C-alpha positions in Angstrom: 0.0 0.0 0.0 2.7 2.5 1.0 4.9 1.5 -1.9 2.0 2.1 -4.3 1.2 5.4 -2.7 4.7 6.6 -3.2 4.5 5.6 -6.8 1.2 7.3 -7.4 2.1 10.5 -5.6 5.6 12.0 -5.6 4.7 14.7 -3.2 7.1 15.0 -0.2 6.2 14.3 2.5 3.6 11.9 1.1 0.4 12.5 3.1 -0.7 8.8 3.1 2.7 7.7 4.3 2.8 10.4 7.0 -0.7 9.4 8.2 0.2 5.7 8.3 3.3 6.1 10.3 1.8 8.7 12.6 -1.0 6.4 13.5 1.3 3.4 13.9 3.7 5.2 16.2 0.8 6.7 18.2 -0.7 3.2 18.7 2.7 1.8 19.8 3.1 4.6 22.2 -0.4 4.0 23.6 0.6 0.3 24.2 3.7 1.4 26.0 1.8 3.7 28.3 -1.4 1.7 28.7 -2.3 1.6 32.4 -4.2 -1.7 32.2 -2.5 -5.1 31.8 -2.1 -6.0 28.2 -1.2 -9.5 26.9 0.5 -10.0 23.5 0.6 -13.7 22.4 3.7 -13.8 20.2 3.5 -17.3 18.8 4.8 -17.8 15.3 6.3 -15.0 13.3 6.8 -11.7 15.1 8.6 -9.3 12.7 8.9 -5.6 12.0 5.8 -3.7 13.0 4.6 -6.7 14.9 7.6 -6.6 17.1 6.9 -2.9 17.7 3.4 -3.8 18.9 4.6 -6.6 21.2 7.5 -4.6 22.7 5.4 -2.3 24.9 2.9 -4.8 26.3 2.9 -5.6 30.0 2.8 -9.4 29.4 4.7 -10.6 26.4 4.2 -14.3 25.7 6.3 -16.5 23.4 6.1 -20.1 22.4 8.4 -22.7 20.9 7.3 -21.6 17.5 8.1 -17.9 18.0 10.4 -16.4 15.4 11.4 -12.7 16.0 13.3 -10.7 13.5 13.6 -7.2 11.9 13.6 -8.0 8.2 13.6 -4.3 7.4 17.3 -4.3 8.3 18.2 -6.6 5.4 17.0 -4.0 2.8 18.9 -1.1 4.3 16.2 0.4 6.6 16.7 1.3 10.2 14.8 -0.8 12.9 11.0 -0.2 13.2 9.2 1.7 15.9 10.4 1.4 19.5 13.6 -0.4 18.6 15.7 2.5 19.9 14.1 1.7 23.3 14.3 -2.0 23.5 17.6 -2.7 21.6 19.6 -0.5 24.1 18.3 -2.7 26.9 19.9 -5.9 25.7 23.1 -7.3 27.1 26.7 -7.2 25.7 26.1 -5.2 22.4 23.3 -7.7 21.4 21.0 -4.8 20.6 23.6 -3.3 18.2 24.2 -6.6 16.6 20.5 -7.2 16.0 20.0 -3.7 14.8 22.8 -4.0 12.2 22.2 -7.5 11.0 18.5 -8.4 11.6 19.5 -11.8 12.9 16.5 -13.9 14.0 15.6 -14.8 17.6 13.7 -17.7 19.0 11.6 -17.8 22.2 14.6 -18.5 24.5 16.5 -15.6 22.9 13.6 -13.3 23.4 13.4 -14.0 27.1 17.2 -13.3 27.5 17.0 -10.1 25.4 14.0 -8.7 27.3 11.7 -9.0 24.4 9.4 -11.4 26.2 8.3 -12.1 29.7 6.7 -15.5 29.6 6.9 -18.8 27.8 3.8 -20.9 27.0 2.8 -23.9 25.0 1.9 -23.2 21.4 -1.5 -24.7 22.0 -2.1 -22.9 25.3 -4.1 -19.9 24.0 -7.6 -21.3 24.7 -6.5 -22.6 28.2 -5.1 -19.2 29.1 -8.4 -17.4 28.0 -10.5 -19.7 30.0 -8.5 -19.2 33.2 -8.3 -15.4 32.6 -12.1 -15.3 32.5 -12.4 -16.8 35.9 -9.9 -14.6 37.6 -10.6 -11.2 36.0 -11.7 -8.3 38.3 -12.3 -4.6 38.2 -8.9 -3.9 39.8 -6.2 -3.3 37.3 -3.4 -3.9 39.9 -4.9 -7.2 41.0 -5.4 -8.3 37.4 -1.8 -7.6 36.6 -0.6 -9.8 39.5 -3.1 -12.5 38.6 -2.0 -12.6 35.0 1.6 -12.8 36.0 0.8 -15.7 38.4 -1.2 -17.5 35.7 1.4 -17.1 33.0 4.1 -18.4 35.4 2.0 -21.5 36.0 1.6 -22.0 32.3 5.3 -21.6 31.8 6.0 -24.5 34.0 4.1 -26.8 31.6 6.0 -25.4 28.6 9.6 -25.4 29.9 10.6 -28.6 28.1 9.6 -26.9 24.8 12.1 -24.1 25.2 14.6 -24.2 22.2 18.4 -23.7 22.6 19.4 -20.0 22.7 21.6 -18.6 20.0 22.0 -15.5 22.2 23.3 -17.4 25.2 25.7 -19.5 23.0 27.1 -16.5 21.1 26.9 -13.7 23.6 30.6 -13.3 24.2 31.4 -13.7 20.5 28.9 -10.9 19.7 30.4 -8.7 22.4 33.8 -9.2 20.9 32.7 -8.5 17.3 30.8 -5.4 18.2 33.3 -3.9 20.7 35.4 -2.3 17.9 34.9 1.5 18.3 34.0 2.2 14.7 31.2 1.1 12.4 33.6 0.1 9.6 35.5 -2.1 12.0 32.3 -3.7 13.2 31.2 -4.4 9.6 34.5 -6.0 8.8 34.3 -8.2 11.9 30.8 -9.3 11.2 31.6 -10.3 7.6 34.6 -12.4 8.6 33.2 -14.3 11.5 31.9 -17.9 11.1 29.3 -19.2 13.5 28.8 -22.9 13.8 25.1 -22.5 14.5 23.1 -23.0 11.3 20.7 -20.2 12.2 23.4 -17.6 12.5 26.1 -19.2 10.4 28.2 -17.2 7.9 28.6 -16.3 5.2 25.3 -17.6 3.8 23.3 -16.2 6.7 25.0 -13.2 8.1 26.8 -11.8 5.1 23.5 -10.9 3.3 22.3 -9.3 6.6 25.4 -7.2 6.8 25.0 -5.9 3.3 23.1 -2.8 4.5 26.3 -1.8 6.3 27.9 -1.1 2.9 26.7 0.6 -0.3 24.1 1.0 -1.8 22.4 2.1 1.4 25.0 3.6 3.7 22.8 6.6 4.5 20.7 4.5 6.9 23.6 3.6 9.1 24.2 7.0 10.8 20.5 7.1 11.8 20.5 3.5 12.8 23.7 3.3 14.9 23.1 5.9 17.7 19.5 4.6 18.1 20.6 1.1 19.0 24.2 1.4 20.1 23.8 3.0 23.5 27.5 3.9 23.6 30.8 2.8 22.1 30.1 3.7 18.4 30.4 7.4 17.4 27.2 9.0 16.0 27.2 9.5 12.3 27.6 12.8 10.5 25.9 11.9 7.2 23.4 14.7 6.3 20.6 12.2 5.6 21.2 10.4 8.8 21.2 13.7 10.7 17.8 14.6 9.3 16.4 11.2 10.3 17.7 11.6 13.8 16.4 15.2 14.1 12.9 14.1 12.9 12.6 11.9 16.0 9.0 11.2 14.9 8.2 8.7 17.6 9.8 10.4 20.6 9.1 14.0 19.7 5.5 13.7 18.6 4.4 11.4 21.4 6.9 12.1 24.1 7.6 8.4 24.5 10.2 7.3 27.0 9.4 3.6 27.4 6.9 1.3 29.0 4.9 2.9 31.8 1.9 2.3 33.9 1.2 0.6 37.2 
């Protein structure tokens, strides 16, 4: 839809695109600051804007089938809404690694990277809804605690479905690769490292993901890096990147600072 809108109307800024992203970002901010408990069931594929929706919920549930990724990275875009908030809260440069490569995460990875709060069985949706109906009350605080207790019980039943974690296995390697001081050094390190894990192995997996670090889309990097790096990589000086940073659509227009609420 957005692609066709840009083709049909070369006006800049395009009104349809502006409306679409303004409404998307406002919705994500509303989720982050919503005062009632909100469950997001992240079973299966959770990518791009879907991850933006899930990130701000009070109770984020994953299953053995969960597959989290930011495919927009692989075509040279910067991470989608709220990524500058959740990527900086990951351990050992993992946020910068994911923001630059778009490498996929499973349920175990999501729990370690603070993208999920609970694990459940893939077929546990109906059971959860039935139990929620019996414990729901008019008190948001009690509901929040009750939901947490219920999801903790469901997690006990699902623990044997938890997949092995790429993040846990490669955390120190990622820290070493990303702790380089300059973006060019990081790009060089990423494209010359070989992981034994088939999900993150190189070059057939990671090299294509690292392609946005190099031409033809270098203009996305200065905007992308300070948003996800936290510290350790100098901010870019590219004019396009500066304009993207200055726009600050999500933070400036909504005042978003992260998940809030009781």
